[in-house]
C-alpha positions in Angstrom: -216.1 -87.1 5.1 -212.9 -88.7 6.3 -210.9 -85.6 5.2 -213.3 -83.4 7.1 -213.0 -85.6 10.2 -209.2 -85.4 10.0 -209.4 -81.6 9.5 -211.6 -81.2 12.7 -209.2 -83.4 14.7 -206.2 -81.3 13.7 -208.1 -78.1 14.5 -208.9 -79.5 18.0 -205.2 -80.2 18.5 -204.3 -76.6 17.5 -206.9 -75.1 19.8 -205.4 -77.0 22.7 -202.0 -75.6 21.8 -203.3 -72.1 21.6 -204.7 -72.2 25.2 -201.1 -72.3 26.5 -199.8 -69.3 24.5 -200.0 -65.6 25.0 -201.4 -64.7 21.6 -201.3 -60.9 22.3 -197.5 -61.0 22.9 -197.1 -63.0 19.6 -199.0 -60.4 17.7 -197.0 -57.6 19.3 -193.8 -59.4 18.2 -195.1 -59.6 14.7 -195.8 -55.8 14.7 -192.2 -55.1 15.7 -190.8 -56.7 12.5 -189.7 -54.8 9.5 -192.3 -53.3 7.2 -193.4 -55.1 4.0 -193.1 -54.1 0.4 -196.0 -51.6 0.6 -194.8 -50.3 4.0 -197.3 -52.0 6.2 -196.4 -53.8 9.4 -196.8 -57.5 9.3 -200.1 -57.5 11.1 -201.7 -54.5 9.3 -204.7 -55.1 7.0 -205.9 -52.9 4.2 -209.2 -51.0 4.2 -212.1 -53.0 2.9 -215.4 -51.4 1.7 -218.7 -53.1 1.0 -221.5 -51.5 -1.1 -224.9 -53.3 -0.7 -227.5 -53.9 -3.4 -225.5 -53.1 -6.4 -227.7 -55.4 -8.6 -231.2 -54.6 -7.1 -233.3 -55.5 -10.1 -231.8 -58.9 -10.9 -231.2 -60.4 -7.5 -232.6 -60.7 -4.0 -229.3 -59.6 -2.4 -226.0 -58.4 -3.7 -222.8 -56.7 -2.6 -219.7 -55.1 -4.1 -216.4 -55.6 -2.1 -213.3 -53.5 -2.8 -209.9 -53.7 -1.0 -206.2 -53.0 -1.5 -206.9 -49.4 -2.7 -209.6 -50.7 -5.0 -207.2 -53.0 -6.8 -209.2 -56.0 -5.8 -212.9 -55.8 -6.7 -215.4 -58.6 -6.3 -219.2 -58.5 -6.7 -221.7 -61.2 -5.5 -225.4 -61.5 -6.3 -228.0 -64.0 -5.0 -230.9 -65.4 -7.0 -233.6 -67.7 -5.8 -234.7 -71.1 -7.2 -237.4 -73.4 -5.8 -237.0 -77.1 -5.8 -237.1 -80.3 -3.7 -235.6 -79.9 -0.2 -232.1 -81.4 0.4 -233.7 -83.2 3.3 -237.3 -82.9 4.5 -236.5 -79.7 6.4 -233.5 -78.0 4.6 -233.0 -75.8 1.6 -229.6 -75.2 0.1 -227.0 -72.7 -0.9 -224.7 -73.0 -4.0 -221.7 -70.9 -5.1 -220.5 -70.2 -8.6 -217.3 -68.3 -9.1 -216.2 -66.4 -12.3 -213.0 -64.5 -12.9 -213.6 -61.7 -15.5 -210.5 -59.7 -14.6 -208.1 -58.8 -17.4 -205.1 -60.2 -15.5 -206.8 -63.5 -15.2 -207.1 -63.8 -18.9 -203.4 -63.2 -19.5 -202.4 -65.4 -16.6 -204.7 -68.2 -17.8 -203.3 -68.1 -21.4 -199.7 -68.2 -20.3 -199.8 -70.6 -17.3 -203.1 -72.5 -17.8 -203.6 -72.9 -14.0 -206.0 -70.0 -13.3 -209.1 -72.1 -13.8 -207.9 -74.8 -11.3 -207.4 -72.2 -8.6 -210.8 -70.7 -9.2 -212.5 -74.1 -9.1 -210.7 -74.9 -5.8 -211.7 -71.5 -4.3 -215.3 -72.0 -5.5 -215.5 -75.5 -3.9 -214.0 -74.2 -0.7 -216.3 -71.3 -0.5 -219.4 -73.4 -0.9 -218.2 -76.1 1.6 -217.2 -73.4 4.1 -220.5 -71.5 4.0 -222.5 -74.7 4.3 -220.5 -76.4 7.1 -220.0 -73.2 9.1 -223.8 -72.6 9.0 -223.8 -69.0 7.6 -227.6 -69.5 7.7 -229.9 -72.1 9.1 -231.2 -74.1 6.0 -234.4 -74.8 7.8 -235.6 -71.2 7.2 -235.5 -71.9 3.4 -238.1 -74.7 3.6 -241.5 -73.7 2.2 -243.3 -77.0 2.5 -241.6 -80.0 4.2 -240.8 -82.8 1.7 -242.1 -80.7 -1.2 -240.6 -77.3 -1.8 -237.6 -75.3 -0.5 -235.7 -72.2 -1.6 -232.2 -72.6 -3.1 -229.9 -69.6 -2.8 -227.6 -69.4 -5.9 -224.7 -67.0 -5.1 -222.8 -65.8 -8.1 -219.4 -64.4 -7.3 -217.6 -62.5 -10.0 -214.0 -61.2 -9.7 -213.7 -57.9 -11.5 -210.1 -57.1 -10.5 -207.4 -59.1 -8.6 -204.4 -56.8 -8.8 -204.4 -56.1 -5.1 -204.4 -59.8 -4.2 -206.2 -61.6 -1.4 -209.1 -62.9 -3.4 -210.0 -65.4 -0.8 -211.1 -62.7 1.7 -212.7 -60.6 -0.9 -214.8 -63.4 -2.4 -215.8 -64.8 1.0 -216.8 -61.3 2.3 -218.7 -60.5 -0.9 -220.7 -63.8 -0.7 -221.5 -63.3 3.0 -222.5 -59.7 2.5 -224.8 -60.6 -0.5 -226.5 -63.3 1.5 -227.0 -61.0 4.4 -228.8 -58.6 2.1 -231.2 -61.2 0.9 -234.9 -60.4 1.5 -237.2 -63.2 0.8 -240.1 -62.2 -1.4 -243.6 -63.5 -0.9 -244.1 -67.0 -2.1 -247.3 -68.4 -3.8 -247.6 -72.1 -3.8 -249.5 -73.8 -6.6 -251.2 -77.2 -6.6 -248.3 -79.0 -8.2 -245.3 -76.7 -7.9 -244.1 -73.6 -6.1 -244.2 -70.3 -7.9 -242.6 -67.1 -6.6 -244.0 -63.7 -7.2 -241.7 -61.4 -9.2 -239.3 -59.6 -6.8 -239.4 -55.8 -6.9 -236.9 -53.5 -5.1 -239.6 -51.3 -3.7 -241.0 -54.2 -1.7 -237.8 -54.8 0.2 -239.0 -53.2 3.4 -241.9 -55.7 3.6 -239.8 -58.8 2.7 -238.3 -61.0 5.4 -234.6 -60.9 6.0 -232.5 -64.1 6.5 -231.0 -64.8 9.9 -227.3 -65.1 9.3 -224.4 -66.2 11.6 -221.9 -63.4 12.3 -218.6 -64.5 10.8 -215.5 -63.1 9.2 -212.3 -64.2 7.5 -208.7 -63.3 7.4 -206.0 -64.7 5.1 -202.3 -64.6 6.2 -199.2 -65.4 4.2 -196.5 -67.0 6.3 -192.9 -67.5 5.1 -189.7 -68.9 6.4 -186.1 -69.6 5.2 -185.9 -66.1 3.5 -188.5 -67.0 0.9 -189.9 -63.5 0.9 -187.1 -61.3 2.3 -183.5 -62.3 1.7 -182.5 -60.2 4.7 -184.9 -61.8 7.1 -184.1 -65.4 8.0 -186.9 -65.8 10.5 -190.6 -66.7 9.9 -192.7 -63.8 8.8 -196.5 -63.6 8.9 -198.2 -61.0 6.6 -201.9 -60.3 7.2 -204.1 -59.5 4.1 -201.3 -60.4 1.7 -200.6 -58.7 -1.7 -200.3 -60.8 -4.8 -196.5 -60.9 -4.4 -196.7 -61.9 -0.8 -199.2 -64.6 -1.5 -197.1 -66.1 -4.2 -194.0 -66.1 -2.0 -195.6 -67.6 1.1 -198.0 -70.3 2.3 -201.5 -69.1 2.9 -203.7 -69.8 5.8 -207.3 -68.5 5.9 -209.3 -68.6 9.2 -213.1 -68.2 9.3 -214.1 -67.0 12.8 -217.4 -66.6 14.6 -217.7 -63.0 15.6 -219.6 -63.7 18.8 -217.5 -66.4 20.3 -214.2 -66.0 18.4 -214.3 -69.7 17.6 -212.6 -71.0 14.4 -215.4 -72.2 12.2 -213.3 -73.2 9.2 -209.7 -73.0 7.9 -207.8 -73.3 4.7 -204.1 -74.0 4.7 -201.8 -74.5 1.8 -198.7 -76.7 1.9 -196.0 -76.0 4.6 -195.6 -76.4 8.3 -197.5 -74.2 10.6 -196.4 -74.0 14.3 -198.6 -73.2 17.2 -197.2 -69.7 17.8 -197.9 -68.7 14.2 -201.4 -70.1 14.4 -202.0 -68.1 17.7 -201.1 -64.9 15.9 -203.3 -65.8 13.0 -206.2 -66.5 15.3 -206.0 -63.2 17.1 -205.6 -61.2 13.9 -208.6 -63.1 12.4 -210.8 -62.3 15.3 -210.0 -58.6 15.1 -210.6 -58.6 11.3 -213.9 -60.5 11.7 -215.2 -58.0 14.2 -214.2 -55.1 12.0 -216.0 -56.6 8.9 -219.0 -57.7 10.9 -219.5 -54.1 12.3 -219.4 -52.9 8.7 -222.0 -55.4 7.6 -224.3 -54.5 10.5 -224.3 -50.9 9.3 -225.4 -52.1 5.9 -228.4 -53.9 7.4 -230.0 -50.5 8.0 -233.0 -50.4 5.6 -232.5 -46.6 5.1 -228.9 -47.2 4.1 -230.0 -50.0 1.7 -232.7 -47.8 0.1 -230.1 -45.1 -0.4 -227.7 -47.5 -2.1 -230.4 -48.8 -4.4 -231.3 -45.3 -5.5 -227.7 -44.6 -6.3 
């Protein structure tokens, strides 16, 4: 709790600094710097695709996210459980993260640190989705004090060659939750029982109300850590694996409606106000882009087509 309070205090200080900066000029300056290893300008992100309902018969919501020319692939699926409410009027959401990519196996055997990174990412995903209120937990309550739905989100990394797992995992989890349709619930005398979910009933099932949000991770370097010929600080949006390993990462979760920073994740290293300003503007743009994509997937006809395929 103390760490979260300190984090909120630092974020408020940053927001005050941002108000005095021309963020658009900062982003423009970033775009004028030399291209990166893959030829992108510093502010350019790679195309991201989301396919809904890839696991229709074994989940109440799922999504497949690919990015970095399909070199990073993550799938997320949501299942339901029924239990005691967290409080009298709240259900819960839990995240589990598994890395089944071949590169993870080799990295884990040679360095022994892959598991720690995945545990940290899993913990951050769950904390962020809960504290940023992706969904109102009150809508998961069936009977106050007695029964509530628990959303169990399983995130599986299929490939990580393209880097930026943070954005891919976060987007897959959010997309999967947005696809959740709550089946009809039958309450017994002593316990709650749910009727078996069937894909053909999706049109009649109730969708969850989710907060519009998106994420962008940026690698920032200084002191020629990434490019020996560039002595100045460099920010690289949507970093590749090489860029992520060379720089410090900052991830910003942004509310698509207000542009407010909902959560952030920053590795070691100093982050000045002008760099944060650029990150914030870029994150707002990326969040709007991804949210527009997810809105298109909310179309029942599109979802039915995806399930048939």
